[in-house]
Biopython code that builds the backbone (N, CA, C, O; Angstrom):
import numpy as np
from Bio.PDB.StructureBuilder import StructureBuilder

atoms = [
    (1, "MET", "N", (4.969, 15.969, -10.082)),
    (1, "MET", "CA", (4.578, 15.081, -10.576)),
    (1, "MET", "C", (3.205, 14.775, -10.500)),
    (1, "MET", "O", (2.615, 14.898, -9.427)),
    (2, "ASN", "N", (2.542, 14.330, -11.675)),
    (2, "ASN", "CA", (1.118, 13.728, -11.597)),
    (2, "ASN", "C", (1.135, 12.511, -10.774)),
    (2, "ASN", "O", (2.060, 11.705, -10.667)),
    (3, "GLU", "N", (-0.516, 12.482, -9.961)),
    (3, "GLU", "CA", (-0.398, 11.275, -9.816)),
    (3, "GLU", "C", (-0.905, 10.228, -11.060)),
    (3, "GLU", "O", (-1.879, 10.401, -11.793)),
    (4, "PRO", "N", (-0.035, 9.193, -11.073)),
    (4, "PRO", "CA", (-0.246, 7.984, -12.116)),
    (4, "PRO", "C", (-1.441, 7.670, -12.032)),
    (4, "PRO", "O", (-2.045, 7.608, -10.961)),
    (5, "THR", "N", (-1.977, 7.410, -13.245)),
    (5, "THR", "CA", (-3.041, 5.974, -13.367)),
    (5, "THR", "C", (-3.153, 4.932, -13.057)),
    (5, "THR", "O", (-2.429, 4.097, -13.599)),
    (6, "ILE", "N", (-4.008, 4.565, -12.156)),
    (6, "ILE", "CA", (-3.852, 3.047, -11.875)),
    (6, "ILE", "C", (-4.984, 2.311, -12.005)),
    (6, "ILE", "O", (-6.013, 2.723, -11.469)),
    (7, "HIS", "N", (-4.983, 1.062, -12.764)),
    (7, "HIS", "CA", (-6.094, 0.314, -13.068)),
    (7, "HIS", "C", (-6.419, -0.967, -12.332)),
    (7, "HIS", "O", (-5.816, -2.010, -12.581)),
    (8, "PHE", "N", (-7.606, -0.863, -11.204)),
    (8, "PHE", "CA", (-7.984, -1.661, -10.186)),
    (8, "PHE", "C", (-8.660, -2.879, -10.396)),
    (8, "PHE", "O", (-9.772, -2.772, -10.913)),
    (9, "PRO", "N", (-8.300, -3.900, -10.148)),
    (9, "PRO", "CA", (-9.109, -5.287, -10.487)),
    (9, "PRO", "C", (-10.589, -4.992, -10.303)),
    (9, "PRO", "O", (-10.770, -4.519, -9.181)),
    (10, "ASN", "N", (-11.737, -5.105, -11.020)),
    (10, "ASN", "CA", (-13.231, -5.065, -10.485)),
    (10, "ASN", "C", (-13.708, -5.418, -9.148)),
    (10, "ASN", "O", (-14.052, -6.565, -8.864)),
    (11, "ASN", "N", (-13.734, -4.284, -8.196)),
    (11, "ASN", "CA", (-14.343, -5.062, -7.034)),
    (11, "ASN", "C", (-13.696, -5.652, -6.170)),
    (11, "ASN", "O", (-14.084, -6.447, -5.315)),
    (12, "LEU", "N", (-12.461, -5.175, -6.438)),
    (12, "LEU", "CA", (-11.137, -6.021, -5.255)),
    (12, "LEU", "C", (-11.307, -4.749, -4.373)),
    (12, "LEU", "O", (-11.831, -5.095, -3.314)),
    (13, "PHE", "N", (-11.100, -3.599, -4.398)),
    (13, "PHE", "CA", (-10.755, -2.749, -3.585)),
    (13, "PHE", "C", (-12.089, -1.489, -3.184)),
    (13, "PHE", "O", (-11.991, -0.280, -2.971)),
    (14, "ASP", "N", (-13.120, -2.276, -3.203)),
    (14, "ASP", "CA", (-14.229, -1.462, -3.033)),
    (14, "ASP", "C", (-14.661, -0.864, -1.707)),
    (14, "ASP", "O", (-15.341, 0.161, -1.666)),
    (15, "SER", "N", (-14.233, -1.558, -0.554)),
    (15, "SER", "CA", (-14.110, -1.351, 0.908)),
    (15, "SER", "C", (-12.962, -0.248, 1.386)),
    (15, "SER", "O", (-12.940, 0.418, 2.421)),
    (16, "ALA", "N", (-11.878, -0.283, 0.123)),
    (16, "ALA", "CA", (-10.439, 0.248, 0.480)),
    (16, "ALA", "C", (-10.647, 1.452, 0.228)),
    (16, "ALA", "O", (-11.698, 1.803, -0.307)),
    (17, "THR", "N", (-9.579, 2.409, 0.601)),
    (17, "THR", "CA", (-9.010, 3.676, 0.689)),
    (17, "THR", "C", (-7.477, 3.839, 0.058)),
    (17, "THR", "O", (-6.546, 3.183, 0.525)),
    (18, "VAL", "N", (-7.298, 4.767, -1.039)),
    (18, "VAL", "CA", (-6.233, 4.528, -1.769)),
    (18, "VAL", "C", (-5.730, 5.846, -0.943)),
    (18, "VAL", "O", (-6.357, 6.898, -0.821)),
    (19, "GLU", "N", (-4.144, 5.456, -0.282)),
    (19, "GLU", "CA", (-3.857, 6.358, 0.452)),
    (19, "GLU", "C", (-2.539, 6.912, -0.011)),
    (19, "GLU", "O", (-1.891, 7.773, 0.584)),
    (20, "GLY", "N", (-2.191, 6.279, -1.222)),
    (20, "GLY", "CA", (-0.988, 6.560, -1.871)),
    (20, "GLY", "C", (-0.047, 5.874, -3.032)),
    (20, "GLY", "O", (-0.261, 4.745, -3.475)),
    (21, "THR", "N", (0.654, 6.432, -3.309)),
    (21, "THR", "CA", (1.110, 5.898, -4.734)),
    (21, "THR", "C", (2.749, 5.523, -3.972)),
    (21, "THR", "O", (2.856, 5.930, -2.815)),
    (22, "CYS", "N", (3.928, 4.821, -4.538)),
    (22, "CYS", "CA", (5.053, 5.390, -4.810)),
    (22, "CYS", "C", (5.682, 4.670, -5.877)),
    (22, "CYS", "O", (5.762, 3.443, -5.944)),
    (23, "ILE", "N", (6.189, 5.618, -6.829)),
    (23, "ILE", "CA", (6.884, 5.384, -8.214)),
    (23, "ILE", "C", (8.247, 5.438, -7.808)),
    (23, "ILE", "O", (8.722, 6.452, -7.295)),
    (24, "SER", "N", (8.983, 4.271, -8.036)),
    (24, "SER", "CA", (10.478, 4.420, -8.112)),
    (24, "SER", "C", (11.084, 5.633, -9.004)),
    (24, "SER", "O", (10.788, 5.499, -10.191)),
    (25, "SER", "N", (11.688, 6.529, -8.781)),
    (25, "SER", "CA", (12.665, 7.693, -9.125)),
    (25, "SER", "C", (13.606, 7.000, -10.448)),
    (25, "SER", "O", (13.671, 7.262, -11.649)),
    (26, "MET", "N", (14.185, 6.134, -9.687)),
    (26, "MET", "CA", (14.944, 5.444, -11.023)),
    (26, "MET", "C", (14.756, 4.837, -12.167)),
    (26, "MET", "O", (15.431, 4.917, -13.193)),
    (27, "ASP", "N", (13.455, 3.995, -11.872)),
    (27, "ASP", "CA", (12.846, 3.218, -12.958)),
    (27, "ASP", "C", (10.988, 3.135, -13.117)),
    (27, "ASP", "O", (10.270, 2.191, -12.787)),
    (28, "LYS", "N", (10.735, 3.951, -13.493)),
    (28, "LYS", "CA", (9.533, 4.105, -13.717)),
    (28, "LYS", "C", (8.394, 3.194, -14.004)),
    (28, "LYS", "O", (7.166, 3.266, -14.038)),
    (29, "SER", "N", (9.325, 2.306, -14.196)),
    (29, "SER", "CA", (8.295, 0.534, -14.445)),
    (29, "SER", "C", (8.249, 0.169, -12.709)),
    (29, "SER", "O", (7.482, -0.762, -12.463)),
    (30, "LEU", "N", (8.649, 0.508, -12.014)),
    (30, "LEU", "CA", (8.404, -0.067, -10.275)),
    (30, "LEU", "C", (7.884, 0.981, -9.508)),
    (30, "LEU", "O", (8.283, 2.130, -9.317)),
    (31, "GLY", "N", (6.681, 0.207, -9.010)),
    (31, "GLY", "CA", (6.070, 1.108, -8.182)),
    (31, "GLY", "C", (5.192, 0.414, -7.019)),
    (31, "GLY", "O", (5.645, -0.730, -7.020)),
    (32, "VAL", "N", (4.377, 0.454, -6.212)),
    (32, "VAL", "CA", (3.657, 0.264, -5.188)),
    (32, "VAL", "C", (2.541, 1.539, -4.949)),
    (32, "VAL", "O", (2.754, 2.715, -5.243)),
    (33, "VAL", "N", (1.352, 1.012, -4.364)),
    (33, "VAL", "CA", (0.112, 1.546, -4.157)),
    (33, "VAL", "C", (-0.521, 1.093, -2.754)),
    (33, "VAL", "O", (-0.970, -0.040, -2.580)),
    (34, "ILE", "N", (-0.509, 2.073, -1.793)),
    (34, "ILE", "CA", (-0.766, 1.923, -0.817)),
    (34, "ILE", "C", (-2.564, 1.688, -0.578)),
    (34, "ILE", "O", (-3.326, 2.272, -1.348)),
    (35, "LEU", "N", (-2.933, 1.101, 0.159)),
    (35, "LEU", "CA", (-4.417, 1.279, 0.670)),
    (35, "LEU", "C", (-4.749, 1.229, 2.270)),
    (35, "LEU", "O", (-3.913, 1.090, 3.163)),
    (36, "SER", "N", (-5.849, 1.342, 2.391)),
    (36, "SER", "CA", (-6.256, 1.258, 3.877)),
    (36, "SER", "C", (-7.721, 0.411, 3.751)),
    (36, "SER", "O", (-8.477, 0.243, 2.794)),
    (37, "ALA", "N", (-7.768, -0.023, 5.098)),
    (37, "ALA", "CA", (-9.331, -0.534, 5.047)),
    (37, "ALA", "C", (-9.310, -1.107, 6.472)),
    (37, "ALA", "O", (-8.466, -1.854, 6.968)),
    (38, "ASN", "N", (-10.493, -0.563, 7.057)),
    (38, "ASN", "CA", (-11.701, -0.856, 8.357)),
    (38, "ASN", "C", (-11.670, -2.461, 8.277)),
    (38, "ASN", "O", (-12.171, -3.096, 7.349)),
    (39, "GLU", "N", (-11.091, -2.956, 9.246)),
    (39, "GLU", "CA", (-11.340, -4.716, 9.230)),
    (39, "GLU", "C", (-12.790, -4.321, 10.492)),
    (39, "GLU", "O", (-12.651, -3.554, 11.445)),
    (40, "PRO", "N", (-13.980, -5.009, 10.178)),
    (40, "PRO", "CA", (-15.119, -4.654, 10.873)),
    (40, "PRO", "C", (-15.355, -5.547, 11.959)),
    (40, "PRO", "O", (-16.387, -5.386, 12.610)),
    (41, "ILE", "N", (-14.514, -6.524, 12.279)),
    (41, "ILE", "CA", (-15.017, -7.305, 13.193)),
    (41, "ILE", "C", (-14.062, -6.583, 14.515)),
    (41, "ILE", "O", (-14.549, -6.293, 15.608)),
    (42, "THR", "N", (-12.787, -6.401, 14.175)),
    (42, "THR", "CA", (-11.919, -5.853, 15.118)),
    (42, "THR", "C", (-12.024, -4.505, 15.624)),
    (42, "THR", "O", (-12.024, -4.275, 16.833)),
    (43, "ASN", "N", (-12.154, -3.182, 14.331)),
    (43, "ASN", "CA", (-12.170, -2.415, 13.825)),
    (43, "ASN", "C", (-10.727, -1.892, 13.925)),
    (43, "ASN", "O", (-10.388, -0.748, 14.228)),
    (44, "ASP", "N", (-9.921, -2.962, 13.609)),
    (44, "ASP", "CA", (-8.190, -2.095, 13.514)),
    (44, "ASP", "C", (-8.343, -1.842, 11.847)),
    (44, "ASP", "O", (-9.115, -2.435, 11.095)),
    (45, "THR", "N", (-7.335, -0.740, 11.486)),
    (45, "THR", "CA", (-7.089, -0.613, 10.410)),
    (45, "THR", "C", (-5.896, -1.486, 9.696)),
    (45, "THR", "O", (-4.869, -1.826, 10.283)),
    (46, "ILE", "N", (-6.183, -1.766, 8.438)),
    (46, "ILE", "CA", (-5.222, -2.924, 7.672)),
    (46, "ILE", "C", (-4.708, -1.846, 6.633)),
    (46, "ILE", "O", (-5.270, -0.974, 5.970)),
    (47, "VAL", "N", (-3.429, -2.265, 6.768)),
    (47, "VAL", "CA", (-3.315, -1.294, 5.306)),
    (47, "VAL", "C", (-2.106, -1.834, 4.447)),
    (47, "VAL", "O", (-0.929, -1.969, 4.782)),
    (48, "SER", "N", (-2.654, -2.072, 3.390)),
    (48, "SER", "CA", (-1.758, -3.175, 2.288)),
    (48, "SER", "C", (-1.401, -2.483, 1.438)),
    (48, "SER", "O", (-2.060, -1.611, 0.872)),
    (49, "VAL", "N", (0.271, -2.961, 1.150)),
    (49, "VAL", "CA", (0.714, -2.421, -0.138)),
    (49, "VAL", "C", (0.872, -3.511, -1.114)),
    (49, "VAL", "O", (1.338, -4.625, -0.875)),
    (50, "PHE", "N", (0.430, -3.063, -2.250)),
    (50, "PHE", "CA", (0.527, -3.703, -3.776)),
    (50, "PHE", "C", (1.138, -3.145, -4.846)),
    (50, "PHE", "O", (0.748, -2.070, -5.300)),
    (51, "SER", "N", (2.186, -3.834, -5.374)),
    (51, "SER", "CA", (3.038, -3.746, -6.229)),
    (51, "SER", "C", (2.149, -3.451, -7.575)),
    (51, "SER", "O", (1.102, -4.049, -7.825)),
    (52, "LEU", "N", (2.726, -2.441, -8.397)),
    (52, "LEU", "CA", (2.449, -1.968, -9.819)),
    (52, "LEU", "C", (3.013, -2.710, -10.611)),
    (52, "LEU", "O", (4.092, -3.239, -10.344)),
    (53, "ASP", "N", (2.318, -2.898, -11.842)),
    (53, "ASP", "CA", (2.862, -3.612, -13.201)),
    (53, "ASP", "C", (2.618, -2.315, -14.241)),
    (53, "ASP", "O", (1.552, -1.932, -14.723)),
    (54, "TYR", "N", (3.740, -1.860, -14.391)),
    (54, "TYR", "CA", (3.645, -0.706, -15.769)),
    (54, "TYR", "C", (3.311, -0.804, -17.074)),
    (54, "TYR", "O", (4.204, -1.228, -17.807)),
    (55, "ASP", "N", (2.381, -0.558, -17.517)),
    (55, "ASP", "CA", (1.865, -0.947, -19.221)),
    (55, "ASP", "C", (2.122, 0.699, -19.647)),
    (55, "ASP", "O", (1.569, 1.756, -19.343)),
    (56, "SER", "N", (3.692, 0.173, -20.839)),
    (56, "SER", "CA", (4.125, 1.345, -21.340)),
    (56, "SER", "C", (3.200, 2.067, -22.609)),
    (56, "SER", "O", (3.273, 3.241, -22.972)),
    (57, "LEU", "N", (2.357, 1.044, -23.131)),
    (57, "LEU", "CA", (1.846, 1.521, -24.004)),
    (57, "LEU", "C", (0.656, 2.216, -23.884)),
    (57, "LEU", "O", (0.142, 2.921, -24.752)),
    (58, "GLN", "N", (0.123, 1.924, -22.462)),
    (58, "GLN", "CA", (-1.460, 3.169, -22.150)),
    (58, "GLN", "C", (-1.085, 3.832, -21.177)),
    (58, "GLN", "O", (-1.913, 4.383, -20.453)),
    (59, "ASP", "N", (0.699, 3.948, -20.875)),
    (59, "ASP", "CA", (1.145, 4.697, -19.774)),
    (59, "ASP", "C", (0.324, 4.427, -18.260)),
    (59, "ASP", "O", (0.104, 5.332, -17.455)),
    (60, "VAL", "N", (-0.046, 3.085, -18.074)),
    (60, "VAL", "CA", (-1.333, 3.329, -16.912)),
    (60, "VAL", "C", (-0.141, 2.311, -16.101)),
    (60, "VAL", "O", (0.945, 1.884, -16.492)),
    (61, "TYR", "N", (-0.781, 2.169, -14.985)),
    (61, "TYR", "CA", (-0.056, 1.010, -13.881)),
    (61, "TYR", "C", (-1.353, -0.042, -13.738)),
    (61, "TYR", "O", (-2.542, 0.273, -13.792)),
    (62, "ASN", "N", (-0.936, -1.031, -13.591)),
    (62, "ASN", "CA", (-1.783, -2.280, -12.927)),
    (62, "ASN", "C", (-1.559, -2.857, -11.875)),
    (62, "ASN", "O", (-0.430, -3.271, -11.612)),
    (63, "VAL", "N", (-2.673, -3.014, -10.992)),
    (63, "VAL", "CA", (-2.362, -3.498, -9.555)),
    (63, "VAL", "C", (-1.891, -4.786, -10.021)),
    (63, "VAL", "O", (-2.408, -5.170, -11.070)),
    (64, "ASP", "N", (-0.828, -5.716, -9.359)),
    (64, "ASP", "CA", (-0.254, -6.641, -9.704)),
    (64, "ASP", "C", (-0.373, -7.751, -8.528)),
    (64, "ASP", "O", (-0.972, -8.824, -8.609)),
    (65, "LYS", "N", (0.431, -7.172, -7.275)),
    (65, "LYS", "CA", (-0.448, -8.601, -6.138)),
    (65, "LYS", "C", (0.241, -7.778, -4.837)),
    (65, "LYS", "O", (1.061, -6.860, -4.864)),
    (66, "GLU", "N", (-0.354, -8.401, -3.763)),
    (66, "GLU", "CA", (-0.331, -7.737, -2.534)),
    (66, "GLU", "C", (1.052, -8.564, -2.119)),
    (66, "GLU", "O", (1.371, -9.753, -2.105)),
    (67, "LEU", "N", (1.834, -7.055, -1.722)),
    (67, "LEU", "CA", (3.337, -7.320, -1.122)),
    (67, "LEU", "C", (3.223, -7.749, 0.278)),
    (67, "LEU", "O", (4.100, -8.521, 0.667)),
    (68, "GLU", "N", (2.179, -7.346, 1.230)),
    (68, "GLU", "CA", (2.559, -6.945, 2.432)),
    (68, "GLU", "C", (1.209, -6.153, 3.072)),
    (68, "GLU", "O", (1.002, -4.941, 3.015)),
    (69, "HIS", "N", (0.448, -7.059, 3.625)),
    (69, "HIS", "CA", (-0.589, -5.747, 5.055)),
    (69, "HIS", "C", (0.238, -5.894, 6.493)),
    (69, "HIS", "O", (1.011, -6.718, 6.981)),
    (70, "PHE", "N", (-0.523, -4.288, 7.004)),
    (70, "PHE", "CA", (0.111, -4.460, 8.231)),
    (70, "PHE", "C", (-1.425, -3.933, 8.913)),
    (70, "PHE", "O", (-2.221, -3.252, 8.267)),
    (71, "ARG", "N", (-1.628, -4.323, 10.127)),
    (71, "ARG", "CA", (-2.510, -4.472, 10.899)),
    (71, "ARG", "C", (-1.831, -2.963, 12.383)),
    (71, "ARG", "O", (-0.777, -2.822, 13.002)),
    (72, "PHE", "N", (-3.455, -2.008, 12.328)),
    (72, "PHE", "CA", (-3.171, -1.394, 13.625)),
    (72, "PHE", "C", (-4.232, -1.073, 14.252)),
    (72, "PHE", "O", (-5.341, -1.254, 13.749)),
    (73, "PHE", "N", (-4.050, -0.516, 15.518)),
    (73, "PHE", "CA", (-5.327, -0.611, 16.783)),
    (73, "PHE", "C", (-6.335, 0.610, 15.997)),
    (73, "PHE", "O", (-7.562, 0.520, 16.005)),
    (74, "ASP", "N", (-5.775, 1.461, 15.499)),
    (74, "ASP", "CA", (-6.106, 3.006, 15.349)),
    (74, "ASP", "C", (-5.790, 3.093, 14.108)),
    (74, "ASP", "O", (-4.931, 2.376, 13.595)),
    (75, "TYR", "N", (-6.724, 4.351, 13.228)),
    (75, "TYR", "CA", (-6.135, 5.009, 11.546)),
    (75, "TYR", "C", (-5.155, 5.656, 11.751)),
    (75, "TYR", "O", (-4.210, 5.596, 10.965)),
    (76, "ALA", "N", (-5.115, 6.657, 13.164)),
    (76, "ALA", "CA", (-3.704, 7.179, 13.481)),
    (76, "ALA", "C", (-2.396, 6.729, 13.377)),
    (76, "ALA", "O", (-1.567, 7.348, 12.710)),
    (77, "ASN", "N", (-2.061, 5.414, 14.150)),
    (77, "ASN", "CA", (-1.448, 4.924, 13.776)),
    (77, "ASN", "C", (-0.695, 4.571, 12.543)),
    (77, "ASN", "O", (0.437, 4.704, 12.080)),
    (78, "ALA", "N", (-2.226, 3.889, 12.122)),
    (78, "ALA", "CA", (-1.900, 3.725, 10.534)),
    (78, "ALA", "C", (-1.390, 4.415, 9.388)),
    (78, "ALA", "O", (-0.629, 4.102, 8.472)),
    (79, "LYS", "N", (-2.307, 5.893, 9.838)),
    (79, "LYS", "CA", (-1.876, 6.869, 9.132)),
    (79, "LYS", "C", (-0.089, 7.400, 8.982)),
    (79, "LYS", "O", (0.619, 7.627, 8.000)),
    (80, "GLN", "N", (0.179, 7.449, 10.579)),
    (80, "GLN", "CA", (1.481, 7.796, 10.713)),
    (80, "GLN", "C", (2.551, 6.476, 10.102)),
    (80, "GLN", "O", (3.668, 6.979, 9.980)),
    (81, "PHE", "N", (2.574, 5.498, 9.830)),
    (81, "PHE", "CA", (3.371, 4.450, 9.322)),
    (81, "PHE", "C", (2.844, 4.669, 7.782)),
    (81, "PHE", "O", (3.497, 3.964, 7.012)),
    (82, "ILE", "N", (2.031, 5.305, 7.250)),
    (82, "ILE", "CA", (1.824, 5.008, 5.719)),
    (82, "ILE", "C", (2.256, 6.476, 5.418)),
    (82, "ILE", "O", (1.942, 6.722, 4.253)),
    (83, "ASN", "N", (2.792, 7.437, 5.950)),
    (83, "ASN", "CA", (3.445, 8.587, 6.119)),
    (83, "ASN", "C", (4.891, 8.745, 6.022)),
    (83, "ASN", "O", (5.498, 9.610, 5.389)),
    (84, "HIS", "N", (5.332, 7.865, 6.682)),
    (84, "HIS", "CA", (6.434, 7.222, 6.979)),
    (84, "HIS", "C", (7.275, 5.496, 5.910)),
    (84, "HIS", "O", (8.438, 5.093, 5.924)),
    (85, "LEU", "N", (6.403, 5.101, 5.373)),
    (85, "LEU", "CA", (7.303, 4.303, 4.413)),
    (85, "LEU", "C", (7.718, 4.417, 3.197)),
    (85, "LEU", "O", (8.408, 3.572, 2.626)),
    (86, "PRO", "N", (7.226, 5.746, 2.586)),
    (86, "PRO", "CA", (8.245, 5.631, 1.490)),
    (86, "PRO", "C", (9.438, 6.395, 2.060)),
    (86, "PRO", "O", (10.176, 6.740, 1.137)),
    (87, "HIS", "N", (9.819, 6.723, 3.076)),
    (87, "HIS", "CA", (11.091, 6.873, 3.535)),
    (87, "HIS", "C", (12.048, 6.182, 4.308)),
    (87, "HIS", "O", (13.192, 6.522, 4.612)),
    (88, "MET", "N", (11.119, 4.696, 4.706)),
    (88, "MET", "CA", (11.694, 3.821, 5.753)),
    (88, "MET", "C", (13.228, 3.169, 4.752)),
    (88, "MET", "O", (13.431, 3.309, 3.546)),
    (89, "SER", "N", (13.973, 2.565, 5.637)),
    (89, "SER", "CA", (15.253, 1.789, 5.000)),
    (89, "SER", "C", (14.596, 0.965, 5.112)),
    (89, "SER", "O", (13.520, 0.993, 5.711)),
    (90, "ALA", "N", (15.278, -0.331, 4.346)),
    (90, "ALA", "CA", (15.080, -1.683, 4.317)),
    (90, "ALA", "C", (15.308, -2.327, 5.369)),
    (90, "ALA", "O", (15.203, -3.551, 5.293)),
    (91, "ILE", "N", (15.619, -1.822, 6.439)),
    (91, "ILE", "CA", (15.882, -2.560, 7.494)),
    (91, "ILE", "C", (14.754, -2.492, 8.622)),
    (91, "ILE", "O", (14.439, -3.281, 9.512)),
    (92, "ASP", "N", (14.040, -0.660, 8.059)),
    (92, "ASP", "CA", (13.061, -0.355, 9.253)),
    (92, "ASP", "C", (11.454, -0.788, 8.494)),
    (92, "ASP", "O", (10.323, -0.591, 8.939)),
    (93, "LEU", "N", (11.879, -1.420, 7.237)),
    (93, "LEU", "CA", (10.607, -2.173, 6.312)),
    (93, "LEU", "C", (10.491, -3.636, 6.814)),
    (93, "LEU", "O", (9.476, -4.131, 7.304)),
    (94, "MET", "N", (11.732, -4.281, 6.609)),
    (94, "MET", "CA", (11.504, -5.546, 7.405)),
    (94, "MET", "C", (11.349, -5.883, 8.572)),
    (94, "MET", "O", (10.884, -6.985, 8.865)),
    (95, "ARG", "N", (11.769, -4.855, 9.591)),
    (95, "ARG", "CA", (11.034, -4.991, 11.317)),
    (95, "ARG", "C", (9.874, -4.798, 11.512)),
    (95, "ARG", "O", (9.313, -5.388, 12.435)),
    (96, "ALA", "N", (9.039, -3.712, 10.503)),
    (96, "ALA", "CA", (7.768, -3.494, 10.368)),
    (96, "ALA", "C", (7.136, -4.619, 10.007)),
    (96, "ALA", "O", (6.248, -4.976, 10.781)),
    (97, "MET", "N", (7.361, -5.395, 8.902)),
    (97, "MET", "CA", (7.236, -6.701, 8.417)),
    (97, "MET", "C", (6.990, -8.059, 9.203)),
    (97, "MET", "O", (6.269, -9.003, 8.878)),
    (98, "ASN", "N", (7.857, -7.884, 10.421)),
    (98, "ASN", "CA", (7.786, -8.911, 10.996)),
    (98, "ASN", "C", (7.271, -8.559, 12.581)),
    (98, "ASN", "O", (7.279, -9.324, 13.545)),
    (99, "LEU", "N", (6.808, -7.101, 12.521)),
    (99, "LEU", "CA", (5.842, -6.749, 13.716)),
    (99, "LEU", "C", (4.310, -6.795, 13.608)),
    (99, "LEU", "O", (3.443, -6.617, 14.463)),
    (100, "SER", "N", (4.220, -7.170, 11.936)),
    (100, "SER", "CA", (2.742, -7.106, 12.044)),
    (100, "SER", "C", (2.495, -8.217, 12.151)),
    (100, "SER", "O", (2.823, -9.087, 11.344)),
    (101, "VAL", "N", (1.800, -8.398, 13.283)),
    (101, "VAL", "CA", (0.958, -9.747, 13.227)),
    (101, "VAL", "C", (-0.055, -9.253, 14.396)),
    (101, "VAL", "O", (0.120, -8.389, 15.256)),
    (102, "PRO", "N", (-1.275, -10.165, 14.117)),
    (102, "PRO", "CA", (-2.362, -9.741, 14.705)),
    (102, "PRO", "C", (-2.634, -9.576, 16.218)),
    (102, "PRO", "O", (-2.608, -10.559, 16.958)),
    (103, "GLN", "N", (-2.875, -8.432, 16.639)),
    (103, "GLN", "CA", (-2.580, -8.363, 17.979)),
    (103, "GLN", "C", (-3.819, -8.543, 18.810)),
    (103, "GLN", "O", (-4.767, -8.086, 18.172)),
    (104, "SER", "N", (-4.235, -9.066, 20.084)),
    (104, "SER", "CA", (-5.213, -9.415, 20.727)),
    (104, "SER", "C", (-5.041, -7.922, 21.964)),
    (104, "SER", "O", (-5.845, -7.790, 22.887)),
]
sb = StructureBuilder()
sb.init_structure("model")
sb.init_model(0)
sb.init_chain("A")
sb.init_seg("    ")
for serial, (resi, resn, name, xyz) in enumerate(atoms, 1):
    if name == "N":
        sb.init_residue(resn, " ", resi, " ")
    sb.init_atom(name, np.array(xyz, "f"), 0.0, 1.0, " ", f" {name:<3s}", serial, name[0])
structure = sb.get_structure()
């Protein structure tokens, strides 16, 4: 399957990297985009998950809103989470959402 076309709001993600997209195999109108960015003060990696709104007339996805973000001490751990995210159960995801608090 080809990567979907995604329209991002102007300048909103200038410092972020698109790590991937997940489109529902059951409903093409449901999807998320996963972004990562470096937090300049702590040097943590922030992984953000945004919902996508499908425009069937133009066959593109528009970034809708941030669903959740996760903080990691380093990119290696963030990347491991990103790779696991599409395969997580709902329970795993809820647990990760509750563990994603600023770490000192």
